[in-house]
C-alpha positions, 0 to 999 in steps of 0.5 A: 499526495505528500509533496516530495523532497525532504519526505523522499529523503527521510523515507529512503535514509530510514529505509535504507537503515531498515534494510528495506532498500533492496538489490534488483534480483531481490525485488524481481522475486518479491514478495518471495524473501530469503529465510535469512532475511531480517524482513522474512516473516513481515513478507510472508504475510505481505504475500498471504495478503496479496494472494488474497486480493489477487484471487479477489480480483481474478474473480472479478472475471474481466479486464480491469484498469487498475492504480496502485497509490504508492507502489513503491518498488513495484513488485505488486503491480507486476504480479497483477499485471502478469495475472489480470487483463487490463491497464496497471499503473503504479504511482509514487513521489518516491523516485528512487524506488520508482526507477527501480521498478520501472528497471525490474518490471518496465518489460511488462505489457500493460504495466506503466509507472508514474512519478507524481501525484494523482494530477499526472493522470488526467481524467483517467478512471479506474476500476480499482485503486490500491493502497499497499502499505502506503495509506498511513503516509497520508495525513488523513483519510479525507485528504486520500479517500475523497480524490480517489473515489473521484478517480473511481468507475461508479462499480469500482473498488478501493482496496487498504491493505497491509497498514494498520488501523486503530481504535480511538482509544489506541491512537496516541499509544501508536503515535507514541510507540512510532515517535519512540521508533524513529527516534532509536532510529535516528530518523525522528522527523519521520514522525511528521510523515507517518500518520495513524488512521481509526476505523471510526475515521471510514465512518463517512464512506461506503466501506467493509472489512474483509480482513478484521484482525481483532475479530473472534473469527481472526484468533482462531486462524492458523495463519494470522494477519495483523493488518486490516484489509478494507474494501471502499466503494462509492454508496 
């Protein structure tokens, strides 16, 4: 996981400018958001992707030990803990939002929030590992998927959602857009911590795409989701 310190400071500064640091009451209601909020549409999308993931996991019809890497303020973990049986851990190096997660959701049974990288988990293995809007903060997929697979039970699954994946030909333009955006927000340093991943980088892994925003079927859907939903498992 990315080293704490400078990244956390830059990340929180940008989130404040973007109106993405929420009051405790707002966090307790996520992914629901008031229509007047500037990120209402984004949260509508994230709500749909979460409900799809939740239904997928409910259909496992068994207790699940779940790890969310990059859990932020903990809203996703909290909903899964209320719905599913099993132990759920939210992991992050963003201490400010992690403390908020503990404050808002700390009373929920079988839900725990930990600060640090996967080393703090000891030898614990999980049935499900989730990256929700967090995979882009890792410099390469190999950097995080290989150790995540080591933490995954033999029949377990890694779910990546609410993050963009690109064709190889799209990567440079995506990087330029992000760099321009960060400069506009007076947060140019964030370009060093935000990474763009391609579908091709998944080739070494056993994966399936559960939502493909570039597919023909997707173009005809009423409620379009611009993000890939990818499931990785052991070969």
